[in-house]
N, C-alpha and C positions, 0 to 999 in steps of 0.2 A: 616184799614190799613193806616200807615203813608206814605206821599208822598216826594220823593226827586226830585229835578230838578237839572240836571247837565249841566252846560254850558261849552261847549268845549268837544268834542268827540275823542280826539287824543290818544296819547300813554299812557296817565295818566287818562284822563276823562272817556274814554270808558271802560276800565277794571274796574275802580271804580264804574261806573254806573251800569254794569252788575253784579258785586259783590253785591251791595245793592239789585238788582232786584232778586237775588237769595237767599236773607235773609230777606224775610217777608216785603219788601217795594215795593210800586209802584214807578217806576222811569220814569221821562220823560227826555230824553236826547236832547240837542240843540246844533246845529253846524250851522254855516253860510255857510259851503261848500255843495253845492247841491248835488254833486257826493257822498259825504259821507253820506248824509241823504237817498239818493236813494239806496245805496248799503245796509245800514243797515235796511231799511224798506223792503228789499227783502230778509233779513237774511244772508247777506254777510258781511264779515269784511273787512276793508280797510287798516289794518295794520297787520303786522305779530307779533304774540304773542303766545306762547304755551298755549293751553286750552282756548283762547279767543273765538274761534268759538263754543266751547262746552258750554261755559257760556252763549254767546248770544242765542244759540239755546234753552238752558234751560229757559232762561228769556221770550223768545218769546212764547215758549209752556205754560208757567205758565200764559202768559198774563200780566206780570208785568213790561214790557219795551215797551216804545213808543218813537218815536223821531220826531222832526221837526226842523224848523228853527227859532222858537219862543219859549220863556219860557211859563211855565204855573203855576198857583197857586200850592204851595207846602207848606210843613212844614220846610223843609231844602232846601237851595240853595247852591250848590257847584260850584265854579268857578275854572276851570281847564284849562285855555287858556294859550298860550305861553307868555312869557315875554323876547322877544330877545334883543340883543344889536344892536344898530344902528352903523353906520360907524365910529361914533366919540367915540364909546365904551361906550355909556351911554345907559341905559335901555329904550327901547321902551314900554311905558306904554298904548299904543293904544288899545290893546287887552283887558287889565284889565279894562281900562275905558269903553269900549264898553260893555263888558260883564256885568260890574255892572250897567250901565244905562239900559241894556235890562231887568233886574230883577225888576227895581223900580215900574213899574205899577202892579207887581204881588205879592209883598210881603205885609203881614198883621201883624198885632199885634200879637206877640208871636212866629213869625218865627225866624229862625236861618239862617244866611248867613256864609258860611265857604269858605275862599280862600285856595285853595290847590296849586296854582302856586308858584313856587320859585321866590321870588321878592326881591328888595333891601329893607333893613330895613326902616321901617316907611311908607311902601306902604299902609297899612290899614288905618293909621291915616291920611296921607297926600293926598292920591289918592282916596280911596274907600268911606271913611266916608263923604267927601263933597257932593259926588253924592248921597249917601244913605240918607243924610239929606233931600233930595227932597221928601222922603216917608212921611215926617211930623211925623215920629214915633221917640220916644226917644231911641237913640242909646244906647245899652248896657242894656236896661231894657225892652222896648216894642219891640224893634228889636234887637235880639242877634247876636253878631259878633265874629267869630274866625279865627284864621289862623291854619291850620293843614297841614304842607308841606308834600308833598309825599316824601317817602324815599326808593323808589323801584329801581330795576335795570332792564333794558330791558331783556327779556329772562327768568326772574323769577318773573314777576310781581305778579302773583296770590299767589305764595308761600310767598312773602315778604309782601303782603298786609295783610296776616294773621298773620305771624309769627313776623314780626318786630315790635319793640317798637314804640309808636306813641307820637309826641310832639304835645300837644294842646295849643295854645296860645289864651286866651280869652281876649276880651275887658273888660269883667267883669268876676268874678268868676262863676256866673250863666252861662254866655256864654260858658266857658270852660266845665262845668259840663254837659250841654245840648249837647255839641259836642260829649262828651264821650258817652253819651247815644245812639247815632246813630251808632258810629263807633264799639262800643263793640258788636254789633250783629255778626261781623265776626273777628275783630281784637283779637288775642290771646296773643299778646305781651303786655308789660307794657305801661300804659298811664302816661306821665309826663306833668304836667300842669304848665303853666306860662303865661306871658302877651304876647300880640300879637307881639310887637317889638322884644322881645327876642326870640320868635318862628322864626320870620323871619331872625334874625341874626344867630340862630343855623343851619338852613338850609344851608345858604350861607357859614358858617363857615366849614361845614362838607365837602362841594365840594372844597372849597378852600384849605383845608388842603391836599386833594388828589392831587389837582393840583401843590401845592408847592412841594409835596413829589416826583411826577412824573418829575418835573422839575429838582430836585436834581438828580434823576436816569439818566435822559437825559444828564445832565452835566457829570456825571460819565461816561457815555457811550462815549461821545466825548473825554474826558480826556484820557480814557482807549485806545482808538484808537491811540491817539497821543503817549502814553507810550509803547504800545505793551502788553496791558493786556486784558484779556477776561472779560469784564464788567459783563456778566451773572454769570460767576463763582465767581468773587469777590463780587458781591452783594449776591449771594446765601451763601457764606461763611461769609459774614458780618452779615447776617441775623440769623446766629447761635447764635449770642449774644441775651441773654433774653431781652434786652431792646432796640434793633434795628429791625426796620421793614421798610426796603427800598423797594419802589415799582420798577417796572420793566420799562426800557426804550422802546422807540418805535418811530414811524414816526411822532408823534404828539398826540395832545389830542383832541378828538371830542366829539359830542353829545350835547344835549340842556342844560346840567347842568356844567359840570367840566370846559368846554371851555368858558362858558358864565359868570357863577355866580361870579367868583372872581372880574370881572369888576364892579359888583354892590357896592363892598366895595371900590374899587378905586374911583368910581364916588362919593361916599359919603365923603371919606376922602383921598383925593389925596396925600397929603403930609405925611400921616401917613401910607402908604400902599406900602412902597418901595419894600420889599421882595415879595409881592403879584404881583406887576407890573413886577418885573425881571423874576419872574417864568413864567408869562403869555408870556413874550417876548421870554424866552427860549424854551417854548413849541411850541410857534407859529413858531419858527425857524426850527423845526425838519423837516417838509415837504421839505424845500429848502435843508437842510443838506442831507436828503434821496435822492432827485433828483441829487444832486450833486454826491452822492456816485455810483448811478446808471450810470451816465455819465462816470464816471472813469472806470467802469466795461467794457463799450461797446466801449471805445475810439479807441481801436485797431481792432474793428470788422467792417468791410466794410458792409454798409447798415443794421446795427443791428436793430433787432426787440426785443422789450421787452413785454413779457406777465405779465400784472398786475394782481394779485389775490386779490381781496377784495376792495370793495367800502364802505361798512358799517362801522361806527366808531368803533364798536366792534363786537365780534364773536357771530355768530348764530342769528343774527337779520337783519332786511332790513332797518334800520334807517341810512341815510346818512347825517343827519344834523350835520353841523360843522365837517363833517369827514375830517381827515387830507389826506385821500386818494385823495379827490378832488384837493388838493393844490399840492399834488405830481405829479398828472396827468398835472396840470397847468404848473408845473414846467419842465415836460418833453416836453410839447408843446412849451414852451419858447425856449427850447434848440433845437428844430426842431428834436426831436428824435421820432422814428416810435414805436407805442406801440398799444396793444390791451388790454381791460379790461373785466374781468369777475368776477361776483359775483353770486353764486347760489341763494341768498336770495333776491337780487334786480331784481325783475321779469320784470321790464320795463326799456329799456334803457335810462339812464339818462345823460350820458356823451358822448363826441366824442369818436368813435371807441371801444364802448362797444358792447360785443356780448353775446347772451345767451348760446352760445356753447363753452364749455371749450377746445374742440378739435380745434375749429376755432382760439380761442385765442393763442394756443400753436403752432399752424402750422408755421414751419419755424422761431420759436422764438430762440433767442440766450440766454435770461435770463428770469427766472421766479422770480418776486418780489412778496413776500407774504407780504401784507400790512394789512390784517385782519385775526384773528385766528380763522376762522370758523372750525368746526369739520371736514367738508368735506375735507378741505386742509390737516388737520393732518392726515387723514386716506388714502390719495391717494397713490396708488401704484406708487414709483418712476419710474419704468419701463414704466408704462403707460404715465406718465408725459413726459418722455424723448423721447418716440417713435416718435413723430412728430416734435421734435425740431432740429434746426440746430447745436447749441451748448448746451451743458449740463451745465448751470450756475444757481444757485439759490441764491438770495439774500433774507434772512429771517429776516424781520425787527422786528418779534413778538416772535422769538424763539419757533416757533410753529410746525416745522416738525422734523421728525426723521433724524437727521444729518447722522448718521452712514449708514442707509438705503440708503439715497440718494448717499453717497459717494461709497457705494458698487454698485450702479447702474451706477456709471461713472460721477457723478455730481461733479462739484466744488461748494462747499457749504460755503457761506459767511453769517455772521450775523451783524447786525447793533450794534456797540459797542464792537465787538470782534476784538481787536487790535493784536491778536497773528496770525491772518491770513489777511494780507493786499492784498485785491483784485487788487489793481493798480499794485503792484509789481509782484504777481503771475501771473495774466492774461497777463500782458505785456510780461514777460518772454515766457509764454506759446505760445502766438499768434506770437511774433516776431521769435520765434525759428522754427516755422512752416513755 
């Protein structure tokens, strides 16, 4: 039985590791976080992802999955560690470098090294290969190297690991073909082979496209509010055109990919990436824009309290990396506004005034602000939501709730980008008339 060593057991590395472990491979997982290793060793997952616990249980029962803080000899090494951006918006390659160095003592002639992390183009050539040269193996022949970027979405990782097409960028043709031979054990999508740098570029392009499209939608939302147009209605109608696919606006862009990867292209070619930079600035401005809208809503309410629903960067997951909700809350604190925060998927309190009780978050609240479109929030009974509130106002930044149902329950409902209903005018008239 061939062996795979996966370095990095986070949101991508762990699902990939247990997937291989359930498809006729011995897998050794490596992570530098002691808590992660302790939990996995006892059969517990440390991240939320549908079916992850079941896949882990199955691998442990088969005896095909082990974990520790150090690599072991294997036939294939997968590097799946973070590649975050620093404060100056350049890529932090420390994790990539450390992971690559960690496997140098263990690789042997004929092995394959695959980078799954999303990285700036030329990372394999300029960052990894100089380190792998320390093996004294001829790279591309004696030691095969590829980049196969992950292309999955949190909440559907296992489904997309199987169904999605896979880009394989090989240092050599043999490197690419060997990579396919491993992944085809569970991937049912098509394989597209190219060189390593093109593969790196493709993944960054995919996420940058989405970021630019979302920035356009967010600009439309701002313009719509100014012109008295409902952006959600306008976007829906525009998308009836067969060649138009406008994304939806929101309080910002988060996660480890879309909010980060465009900066990789900016870093490489600053003067040639003007649209990309402006899109990043637009999306980064949305949490502040959202906080300003909330402040307008509570301006005439004495001692107002805001119940913030949603901390994760997208619906039905617990991942708060780069989440715009964090910046919205920071904006509320800067404005000295009172708030409570609730997210059913974030089980440990991560921010000031977070609570694990929805009832506590809603108690004496004047406004509910929906920042994440969790299914739980979509299914809530409006009467239950309003029971403990002082005023019944909802600000839906994700177009997630049943507007008609909430209005029937006595709520004033406002949406980010809906210029047909100006909360500043409506609520000012309502509260001043009382």
